[in-house]
C-alpha positions in Angstrom: -14.8 -19.8 18.2 -11.3 -21.2 18.8 -8.1 -19.9 17.3 -6.5 -21.8 14.4 -3.2 -23.4 15.3 -0.4 -22.2 13.1 3.2 -23.2 13.0 4.2 -19.5 12.5 3.4 -17.2 15.4 1.6 -13.9 14.7 4.6 -11.9 15.8 6.5 -12.9 12.7 3.6 -11.7 10.5 3.5 -8.4 12.3 7.3 -8.0 12.0 7.1 -8.7 8.2 4.2 -6.2 7.9 6.0 -3.5 9.8 9.2 -4.0 7.7 7.2 -3.7 4.5 5.3 -0.7 5.8 8.6 1.0 6.8 10.1 0.3 3.4 7.0 1.9 1.8 7.1 4.9 4.2 10.8 5.4 3.4 9.9 5.4 -0.3 7.1 7.9 0.1 9.3 10.2 2.1 12.4 10.1 -0.1 11.4 9.4 -3.7 10.5 12.2 -6.0 9.3 10.2 -9.0 5.6 9.6 -9.0 5.9 5.9 -10.1 8.1 5.1 -7.1 5.7 7.1 -4.9 2.8 4.9 -6.1 4.7 1.7 -5.6 5.6 2.8 -2.1 1.9 3.5 -1.3 1.1 0.0 -2.6 3.7 -1.5 -0.3 2.1 0.3 2.6 -1.3 -1.1 1.6 0.1 -4.6 1.3 1.5 -4.3 4.8 -2.0 -3.6 6.0 -3.2 -6.6 4.1 -0.6 -8.8 5.8 -1.9 -7.6 9.2 -5.5 -8.2 8.3 -4.8 -11.8 7.1 -2.5 -12.5 10.0 -5.2 -11.5 12.5 -7.8 -13.4 10.6 -5.6 -16.5 10.9 -5.0 -15.9 14.5 -8.6 -15.4 15.5 -10.0 -18.0 13.1 -12.5 -15.9 11.2 -12.7 -14.4 7.7 -13.2 -10.8 8.6 -9.6 -9.8 8.1 -9.5 -11.5 4.7 -12.7 -9.7 3.6 -11.0 -6.4 4.7 -7.9 -7.4 2.7 -10.1 -7.9 -0.4 -11.5 -4.4 0.0 -8.0 -3.0 0.4 -7.0 -4.8 -2.8 -9.9 -3.2 -4.6 -9.0 0.2 -3.2 -5.4 -0.3 -4.3 -6.6 -1.1 -7.9 -8.7 2.0 -8.0 -5.8 4.0 -6.6 -3.5 2.7 -9.3 -6.0 3.6 -12.0 -6.4 7.2 -10.7 -2.6 7.4 -10.1 -1.7 6.5 -13.7 -4.1 9.1 -15.0 -2.5 11.7 -12.8 1.0 10.6 -13.9 -0.1 11.0 -17.6 -1.4 14.5 -17.0 1.7 15.4 -15.0 4.0 14.2 -17.8 1.9 15.9 -20.5 1.8 19.3 -18.7 5.3 19.4 -17.2 7.4 16.9 -19.2 8.5 15.0 -16.1 7.2 12.7 -13.4 8.9 14.6 -10.6 6.4 15.4 -7.9 8.3 18.6 -6.8 7.9 20.3 -10.2 4.2 21.2 -10.0 4.4 23.5 -7.0 0.9 24.8 -7.4 -2.3 23.9 -9.3 -3.0 26.1 -12.2 -6.0 26.5 -14.5 
């Protein structure tokens, strides 16, 4: 199978994905609000999707796009669970700060 010719080299896709991943990692490491934390995790997953689709384009097969669809489904499930956790966190502690609940309690 031959590679698909593209006007944009794969290096640019990888640079974009690494920049998006670094922005997400910075958000995870520095933000204390759960909503920003979840958005940062979503950015990191989207960076992985960019890599999957870029390599699928480069190699000319659909495997990377199929993996990207699975990651999108995983991200949707992660958001559903995350919103539930945010609601419980806000109900029990009155804030969405991740540093407030220091330990789990019954």
